C-alpha positions in Angstrom: -16.3 54.6 218.6 -19.8 56.2 219.0 -18.3 58.9 221.1 -15.6 59.5 218.5 -18.2 59.8 215.8 -20.2 62.3 217.9 -17.0 64.3 218.6 -16.2 64.3 214.9 -19.5 65.5 213.7 -21.4 67.1 216.5 -19.3 68.5 219.4 -16.2 69.1 217.3 -17.6 71.0 214.4 -14.3 72.7 213.6 -12.5 71.5 210.6 -8.8 70.7 210.7 -6.8 72.8 208.4 -5.8 69.7 206.4 -9.5 69.0 205.8 -10.1 72.5 204.6 -7.1 72.3 202.3 -8.3 68.9 200.9 -11.8 70.1 200.1 -10.7 73.4 198.6 -8.1 71.8 196.4 -10.3 68.9 195.2 -13.3 71.2 194.5 -11.2 73.9 192.7 -8.6 71.9 190.8 -10.9 68.9 190.4 -13.6 71.0 188.7 -11.0 72.6 186.5 -9.6 69.2 185.4 -13.2 68.0 184.8 -13.6 70.6 182.1 -10.1 70.8 180.8 -9.8 67.1 180.0 -11.5 66.4 176.6 -14.3 63.8 176.3 -13.0 60.3 177.0 -9.4 61.6 177.4 -9.2 60.0 180.8 -8.1 56.4 181.3 -10.8 54.0 180.1 -13.5 56.6 180.2 -15.3 55.1 177.2 -15.7 51.6 178.7 -16.8 53.1 182.1 -19.3 55.3 180.3 -20.8 52.3 178.6 -21.2 50.7 182.0 -22.8 53.8 183.4 -25.2 53.8 180.4 -26.1 50.1 181.1 -26.6 50.7 184.8 -28.8 53.8 184.1 -31.2 51.3 182.6 -31.1 49.4 185.9 -29.0 46.6 184.3 -26.3 46.2 187.0 -24.7 43.0 185.6 -22.3 44.2 182.9 -23.1 43.2 179.3 -26.3 41.4 180.5 -28.4 43.0 177.8 -27.6 44.5 174.4 -28.3 48.2 175.2 -27.9 50.6 172.2 -25.2 53.2 173.2 -25.5 56.9 172.2 -23.2 57.4 169.3 -22.7 61.0 170.1 -20.2 60.1 172.8 -18.1 58.1 170.3 -18.3 60.9 167.7 -17.0 63.4 170.2 -14.5 61.1 171.9 -10.9 62.3 172.0 -9.8 58.7 172.4 -11.2 57.8 169.0 -9.1 60.2 167.0 -6.2 58.5 165.2 -4.2 61.7 165.4 -3.9 63.4 168.8 -4.5 67.2 168.4 -5.6 70.2 170.4 -9.3 70.2 171.1 -11.4 71.8 168.4 -12.1 75.5 169.2 -15.6 76.3 170.1 -16.5 72.8 171.2 -19.3 73.8 173.5 -20.8 76.3 171.1 -20.8 73.7 168.3 -21.8 70.6 170.2 -23.1 71.7 173.6 -26.8 71.5 172.7 -26.7 68.1 170.9 -29.3 65.7 172.2 -28.4 62.2 173.4 -29.6 60.7 170.1 -27.9 63.3 167.8 -25.9 60.7 165.9 -28.4 57.9 166.6 -27.2 54.9 168.6 -24.6 52.1 168.3 -26.6 48.9 168.0 -25.6 45.3 168.3 -23.0 44.2 170.8 -21.7 47.1 172.8 -19.3 45.6 175.3 -17.9 47.2 178.4 -14.8 46.0 180.1 -15.9 47.8 183.3 -17.0 44.8 185.4 -16.5 46.3 188.8 -19.0 46.3 191.6 -22.1 48.5 190.8 -21.7 50.9 193.7 -18.5 52.2 192.2 -20.4 53.8 189.3 -23.9 54.1 190.9 -23.9 58.0 191.4 -22.8 58.4 187.8 -25.5 56.0 186.6 -28.1 57.9 188.5 -27.1 61.2 186.9 -27.4 59.5 183.5 -30.7 57.9 184.5 -32.5 61.1 185.7 -30.8 63.8 183.7 -29.9 61.9 180.5 -32.7 59.4 180.0 -35.6 61.0 181.9 -35.0 64.8 181.6 -33.2 64.3 178.2 -30.6 67.0 178.8 -28.1 67.5 176.0 -25.3 64.9 175.9 -22.3 67.2 176.8 -23.8 68.7 180.0 -24.8 65.2 181.1 -21.3 63.9 180.5 -19.6 66.6 182.6 -22.2 66.3 185.3 -21.3 62.6 185.5 -17.7 63.6 185.9 -18.6 66.1 188.6 -20.6 63.6 190.7 -17.7 61.2 190.6 -15.4 64.0 191.8 -17.8 65.0 194.6 -18.1 61.3 195.7 -14.3 61.1 195.9 -14.1 64.4 197.8 -16.6 63.2 200.4 -14.8 59.8 201.0 -11.3 61.4 201.1 -12.5 64.1 203.5 -13.9 61.5 205.8 -10.6 59.7 205.7 -8.6 62.8 206.7 -11.2 63.6 209.4 -11.1 60.2 210.9 -7.3 59.5 210.9 -5.8 60.5 214.2 -2.3 61.4 212.9 -0.7 62.1 209.5 -3.6 64.3 208.4 -1.5 66.5 206.2 0.3 63.6 204.6 -3.0 61.9 203.8 -4.6 65.2 202.5 -1.7 66.0 200.2 -1.6 62.4 198.8 -5.4 62.4 198.4 -5.1 65.6 196.3 -2.1 64.6 194.2 -2.3 65.4 190.5 -3.0 61.8 189.5 -5.6 61.4 192.4 -7.4 64.4 191.0 -7.1 63.2 187.4 -8.7 59.8 188.4 -11.4 61.5 190.5 -12.3 63.9 187.8 -12.9 61.4 185.0 -15.7 58.8 184.5 -14.0 55.9 186.2 -14.6 53.3 188.9 -11.3 54.7 190.4 -12.9 57.8 191.8 -15.0 56.0 194.4 -12.7 53.0 194.7 -9.7 55.2 195.6 -11.9 57.1 198.0 -13.0 53.9 199.7 -9.3 52.9 200.1 -8.5 56.1 201.8 -11.5 55.9 204.0 -10.6 52.4 205.1 -7.1 53.4 206.0 -8.2 56.4 208.0 -11.1 54.6 209.6 -9.1 51.5 210.5 -6.4 53.6 212.2 -9.0 55.6 214.1 -10.6 52.5 215.5 -7.2 51.0 216.3 -6.5 54.2 218.3 -9.3 53.4 220.7 -8.5 52.0 224.1 -10.6 48.9 223.6 -12.7 47.3 220.9 -16.3 46.8 222.0 -19.3 45.7 219.9 -19.9 49.2 218.5 -16.3 49.4 217.3 -16.6 45.9 216.0 -19.6 46.9 214.0 -17.8 49.9 212.5 -14.9 47.6 211.5 -17.3 45.2 209.9 -18.9 48.1 208.0 -15.5 49.2 206.8 -14.7 45.7 205.5 -18.1 45.7 203.7 -17.3 49.0 202.0 -13.7 48.0 201.2 -14.8 44.9 199.4 -17.1 47.0 197.1 -13.9 48.5 195.7 -11.6 47.3 192.9 -9.6 44.2 193.6 -6.4 46.1 193.9 -7.4 47.6 197.2 -8.3 44.2 198.8 -4.9 43.8 200.5 -5.8 46.7 202.7 -8.0 44.2 204.6 -4.9 43.0 206.4 -4.4 46.4 208.1 -6.9 46.1 211.0 -5.7 42.6 211.9 -2.1 43.8 212.1 -2.6 47.0 214.0 -5.2 45.8 216.5 -4.2 43.2 219.1 -6.7 40.4 219.7 -6.5 41.1 223.4 -8.0 44.5 222.9 -11.4 43.0 221.8 -13.6 43.4 224.8 -15.9 40.5 223.9 -15.5 36.8 223.8 -14.4 35.5 220.3 -14.7 39.1 219.0 -11.4 38.8 217.0 -12.3 35.4 215.6 -15.8 36.6 214.7 -14.3 39.6 212.8 -12.0 37.2 210.9 -15.0 35.0 210.0 -17.1 38.0 209.0 -14.3 39.4 206.9 -13.8 36.1 205.1 -17.6 35.8 204.4 -17.7 39.3 203.0 -14.7 38.7 200.9 -16.2 35.4 199.5 -19.5 37.2 198.7 -18.4 40.6 197.5 -15.0 39.9 195.9 -15.0 36.3 194.8 -18.7 36.0 194.2 -19.1 39.2 192.3 -16.0 38.7 190.2 -16.9 35.2 189.2 -20.3 36.5 188.2 -19.1 39.7 186.5 -16.1 38.3 184.6 -18.3 35.6 183.1 -20.0 38.5 181.3 -16.8 39.8 179.8 -17.2 38.9 176.2 -13.6 39.6 175.1 -10.9 38.6 177.6 -7.4 40.1 177.2 -5.6 38.1 174.5 -3.7 35.1 175.7 -4.8 35.4 179.3 -5.8 32.5 181.6 -6.0 33.6 185.2 -6.2 30.0 186.5 -3.3 28.9 184.4 -1.3 31.9 185.4 -1.8 31.2 189.1 -0.8 27.6 188.5 2.4 28.8 186.7 3.3 31.0 189.7 2.8 28.2 192.2 4.7 25.7 190.2 7.5 28.1 189.1 8.1 30.3 192.2 11.8 31.0 191.4 11.0 31.9 187.8 8.2 34.2 188.9 10.3 35.9 191.5 12.8 36.6 188.9 10.2 38.1 186.6 8.8 40.2 189.4 12.1 41.6 190.6 13.3 42.4 187.0 10.0 44.2 186.3 10.2 46.3 189.5 13.9 47.0 189.1 13.6 48.1 185.5 10.4 50.2 185.8 10.0 51.4 189.3 11.1 55.0 188.6 8.7 55.4 185.6 5.9 54.1 187.7 6.8 56.5 190.5 6.7 59.5 188.1 3.3 58.3 186.7 2.0 57.9 190.2 2.7 61.6 190.8 1.4 63.0 187.6 0.3 62.0 184.1 -2.2 63.0 181.5 -4.7 60.5 180.1 -2.9 57.7 178.1 0.3 59.8 178.3 -0.6 61.6 175.1 1.1 64.8 176.3 4.1 65.4 178.6 3.5 66.8 182.1 5.6 69.9 183.1 8.7 68.6 184.9 8.2 71.1 187.8 5.0 69.3 188.7 7.1 66.3 189.9 9.8 68.2 191.6 7.5 70.5 193.6 5.1 67.8 194.6 7.9 65.6 195.8 9.3 68.4 198.0 5.8 69.1 199.3 5.3 65.5 200.3 8.7 65.3 202.0 8.1 68.6 203.8 4.7 67.4 205.0 6.5 64.6 206.9 8.1 67.2 209.2 4.7 68.7 210.2 4.2 68.1 213.9 2.0 65.1 214.4 0.9 62.8 217.3 3.0 59.8 218.1 2.3 56.8 216.0 2.1 53.4 217.9 4.9 51.1 216.8 2.5 48.3 216.0 0.5 50.7 213.7 3.6 51.9 212.0 4.9 48.4 211.2 1.4 47.3 210.2 1.1 50.2 207.7 4.6 49.5 206.2 3.9 45.7 206.0 0.6 46.3 204.2 2.3 48.8 201.9 4.8 46.1 200.8 2.0 43.5 200.4 -0.1 45.9 198.4 2.8 47.1 196.3 3.8 43.6 195.3 0.2 42.5 195.1 -0.5 45.1 192.4 2.2 43.5 190.1 0.9 40.0 190.9 -2.7 41.0 190.1 -1.8 42.5 186.8 0.3 39.4 185.9 -2.5 37.1 186.7 -5.3 39.0 184.9 -3.6 40.8 181.9 -0.5 38.7 180.9 -0.3 35.4 179.0 0.7 32.4 181.1 4.4 32.4 181.8 5.1 35.7 180.2 8.7 36.9 180.8 7.7 40.3 182.2 4.7 41.9 183.9 2.9 44.2 181.5 0.0 46.5 182.1 1.1 48.0 185.4 0.6 51.8 185.6 1.7 54.3 188.1 -1.8 55.4 188.9 -2.5 52.0 190.4 -0.4 53.0 193.4 -2.6 55.9 194.4 -4.1 53.7 197.1 -0.8 52.1 198.1 1.5 55.0 198.7 -0.5 56.5 201.6 0.4 53.4 203.6 4.1 54.2 203.2 3.9 57.9 204.0 1.5 57.7 206.8 3.6 54.9 208.2 6.6 57.3 208.1 4.7 60.2 209.8 5.7 61.1 213.3 9.1 59.4 213.3 11.2 60.8 216.3 13.9 61.9 213.9 11.5 64.0 212.0 10.1 65.7 215.0 13.4 67.4 215.6 12.6 69.8 212.8 9.2 71.6 212.8 7.9 73.0 209.6 4.7 75.1 209.4 1.9 73.5 207.4 1.8 76.5 205.1 5.0 75.2 203.4 3.6 72.0 202.0 0.3 73.7 201.2 2.0 76.3 199.0 4.2 73.7 197.3 1.4 71.3 196.6 -0.9 74.0 195.2 2.0 75.2 193.1 2.5 71.7 191.7 -1.2 71.5 190.8 -1.0 74.9 189.1 1.8 73.6 186.9 -0.2 70.4 186.3 -3.4 72.1 185.2 -1.7 74.8 183.2 0.2 72.1 181.3 -3.1 70.3 180.8 -4.7 73.4 179.3 -1.6 74.1 177.0 -1.5 70.5 175.9 -5.1 69.8 175.2 -6.3 73.2 174.1 -3.3 75.0 172.4 -1.7 73.8 169.2 1.9 72.9 170.2 1.1 74.2 173.7 3.4 71.7 175.4 6.4 73.3 173.8 5.9 76.2 176.3 7.3 73.9 179.0 9.5 71.4 177.2 12.5 71.8 174.9 12.7 70.9 171.2 10.4 71.2 168.2 6.7 70.5 168.1 6.3 67.3 166.1 3.0 66.6 164.3 1.1 64.5 163.6 1.0 63.0 167.1 0.0 59.4 166.5 -2.3 57.6 169.0 -1.8 54.1 167.6 2.0 54.2 167.5 3.2 51.1 165.7 5.8 52.2 163.1 7.4 48.8 162.6 4.2 46.9 162.0 3.9 47.7 158.3 6.4 48.8 155.7 6.3 49.6 152.0 8.2 47.7 149.5 11.7 49.2 149.1 11.8 52.5 147.2 13.3 51.9 143.8 13.3 52.9 140.2 10.1 50.9 140.0 8.5 52.5 143.1 8.1 56.2 143.9 6.2 57.2 147.1 4.5 60.5 147.7 2.7 61.8 150.7 0.4 64.9 150.9 1.0 67.0 154.0 -1.0 69.9 155.5 1.0 71.8 158.0 -0.6 72.4 161.4 1.7 75.0 162.9 3.9 77.9 161.9 7.7 77.7 162.1 8.1 74.4 160.2 11.8 73.5 160.0 12.0 69.7 159.8 10.4 66.7 158.3 11.2 63.2 159.4 10.2 59.8 158.1 10.3 56.4 159.7 12.5 54.2 157.5 14.0 50.7 157.5 17.2 50.3 155.4 17.8 46.6 156.2 16.9 45.7 152.5 18.5 48.7 150.9 21.3 48.4 148.3 24.4 50.0 150.0 25.9 51.5 146.9 22.7 53.2 146.0 21.1 56.5 147.0 17.6 57.8 147.7 16.2 61.3 146.9 13.8 63.3 149.0 11.9 66.2 147.5 9.6 68.4 149.6 7.5 70.8 147.6 5.4 73.8 148.8 2.5 73.1 146.4 0.8 76.4 147.3 3.8 78.5 146.4 5.0 76.2 143.6 8.6 75.8 144.8 10.9 73.1 146.3 11.8 73.4 149.9 14.1 70.4 150.0 15.8 68.2 147.3 18.3 66.0 149.0 20.0 62.8 147.9 21.2 60.5 150.7 23.3 57.4 150.5 21.5 54.2 151.5 24.1 53.5 154.2 23.1 56.6 156.1 19.5 55.4 156.8 18.6 53.6 160.1 16.9 50.3 160.5 13.6 51.2 162.1 14.0 54.8 163.2 13.5 58.4 162.1 15.4 59.9 159.3 15.3 63.7 159.5 15.6 66.4 156.9 16.1 70.0 157.9 15.2 73.3 156.2 14.9 77.0 157.1 11.9 77.8 159.3 8.8 78.8 157.5 7.0 81.2 159.8 3.8 81.1 157.7 3.6 77.3 157.3 0.3 76.9 159.1 -2.2 75.4 156.6 0.2 75.1 153.8 0.0 72.1 151.5 3.3 70.2 151.1 4.1 67.2 149.0 6.9 64.8 150.0 8.3 62.6 147.2 10.7 59.7 147.9 12.5 57.9 145.0 15.7 55.9 144.5 18.2 55.0 141.7 18.3 51.5 143.0 16.8 49.4 145.9 16.4 52.0 148.7 14.9 51.9 152.2 11.4 50.8 153.1 9.0 53.5 154.4 6.8 52.9 157.4 3.0 52.9 156.7 0.1 53.2 159.1 -2.1 50.1 159.5 -5.1 52.1 158.2 -6.0 55.5 156.9 -5.1 57.7 159.9 -4.1 61.0 158.3 -7.3 62.6 156.7 -5.5 65.8 155.7 -3.5 64.1 152.9 -3.2 61.0 150.8 -0.4 58.5 150.2 0.5 57.5 146.6 2.6 54.7 145.2 3.5 55.5 141.6 0.7 58.1 141.6 -1.9 55.5 142.7 -3.7 56.4 145.9 -3.2 53.9 148.8 -5.4 53.1 151.7 -2.7 53.7 154.3 -0.6 56.8 155.2 3.2 57.3 155.4 4.4 57.6 159.0 6.0 61.0 159.1 6.2 64.1 161.3 6.9 67.7 160.7 8.8 69.7 163.3 7.9 73.3 164.1 9.6 75.9 166.2 7.0 76.7 168.8 6.4 77.8 172.4 8.8 80.3 173.9 11.4 79.4 171.2 9.3 80.9 168.4 9.4 84.6 169.5 13.0 84.3 170.6 14.2 82.8 167.3 16.5 85.2 165.5 14.6 84.8 162.2 11.1 85.3 163.8 9.4 88.5 162.7 
């Protein structure tokens, strides 16, 4: 192994083209994503940032001390907006120089749910410590530098993985630079380093397995890989099976070497995984509602047929949506990803399988595929145990991004198949295709997050606003509209080309013979846009009811008033759980209410706007 290391870093200084591609793509597109994605718009960035803040004070056990948290990050957080909109223009000019204490601190109990091993966020914590706390740089530059150090950490680990692996370099490089992999690497998250560790373990384990024999030096490298692996998130732990499946015990050129590696691995697992999680999860102040990991494990063991049914139904019903989300998604799925991102990346990945590669030992191939299955199923089991109530009838909480560390096992395991070697494809093809998919992905990210109705440039239909973050339309309804109850909602249009308004209604309690009237007024111009009376039998039970009108090409900023009344007992109107629409108020019989009506206006936007026959 020492000779291989020397060859990799000293004698063989030349980079493989897959390594060059990986570094270039990660550093170019990764940096772009770092700055395109709004503050805290990545998955769980808020809770990871709290952990970074705690660790920057050298408090490595989560929630060990009540550390005041800079309120500036909550004030600027995209995640804390009730209505999801395009980023405010001039964000950097307006907020770029704000100090860390610009909005004071959040005192009291500031809990983080990020209870992962400290090394996964250590580089980010050091940036916060020395540039935020010590040098007192403004809050925004520190935030983006924390994102960048996470990206660079991932790039280093992923590059080492591609450099070490003796075959399937292009497959691994393209997977390591997938849209979702870049998203996770470019946000403040434990996933950046944890995903990089998983890739490094796969590449390093295969490299060692490719040696003629395992001596003490190779043994030590394996032990080091296990030590690094167990620092990662629990979802990558099943990768520990890989070396034991692809390396025969007889190849260990020392007495009891294989058994000693087993014992060392078990000890590291007990200390790093079991020990740390028992310690860290005891600091988690608020566990997911209804969860009981010990009780869930007991349920699985005592009800294996029922659990297998739950598992298979979940996989069968959702595998395709998870597959799409594994390829590409924006944070919390607030905005849709351009469809061509999925198509082009899928073709790039398939084409990469045909790039000429060295032969893969049969034992290694089957080991990779077996660990893929174990890791894939293990992801569901882990989520069921930790995030679902005991005996729940489906497995909730699984997300496609969790398979970023699982899918390389499948595709590397398929690399070099004899049937694929019959067709040779130049590496330039998957390179061009994967870069093109990332161009679609980042362009869509810019349009979605920074242009009002920007996503309509790559998807059909109207632009509907407001875009609710906390979407729960059936949680709270008004009393039925009637002769005794008139409902009004103030609306400020956020786009030109308004041509629809829709309201979430429930007509289950409505009087069928009656009718309900909708009046939409342009308050600024002093005229009615809509006055429509609808029979109560035409309303849905818990769905949108839509009213159409001629497009208003100067609707941006206009003040509308929607009035709903009935000549008898009409439908119920969905309300938000709290005041979420600051631009207008809700009234019942002209009395202001603390909630808002759940409604949306639809505007002709994107490429449809200039092509519309009535557009100026």
